[in-house]
Steps between C-alpha positions, in 0.01 A plus 500: 500500500573126548850380393561280195521199737171583665329537162643174382379315812140628448510424129633152578213444748253610244634269238520203739131556582378573151695231313529225777880479470756466786665824609850365414381471135441868478819687420553850343585345165213246493262540211134486589398277222804282428636455853202549720222355278267810490216499255309793368228466768773519769591850390172635628543345834864626522391858428214471757739367765770765426235769533411366845852427613635842416189716540505632141292477196656325204325494163560151363603631158764725665684210671429243227446686171318318227544495126882544523546254223238640267575440137228740375659788685835429332654364827574156356622370171586136423477400866738776625416811682595801282677813614168671527384219730818524712432882534136430601617255760752744639227763528234270653733302716784722635514259802594199275843404353409563146866547395558136598196392303614717197815284471273204377160667425306192395133513580537173686734688749249768591388310802844513634455880560263413787737434790481535875763785460271677258208493756737622773622784272144592424395507858803710600414757231137515610599548865785747420 
């Protein structure tokens, strides 16, 4: 199994290629959307390139779950993710820092869950 540093370097390479950013912009705590400018279409390319780089199959919804801020499912009330929503995030995204998000669980902060570190943690769990 590759080390955390080796995983990070491969993930960095994927993000540089997929998002057209400089490698010095990609840090563990960088958010994909806010810091690196990813758009929803980029997430498909990122998953495809991660598959290729690591020789694994990644279902898109497993790495980037959808409907985490679904009001109909009781996950959101008045623009804030509910306890049920936080529990759902923890279940679907054990590789993300949901506890950090839970400190300020506004729907507008959901995108901050998608960090370079989250991807590295996900890849490490898939390879482990």
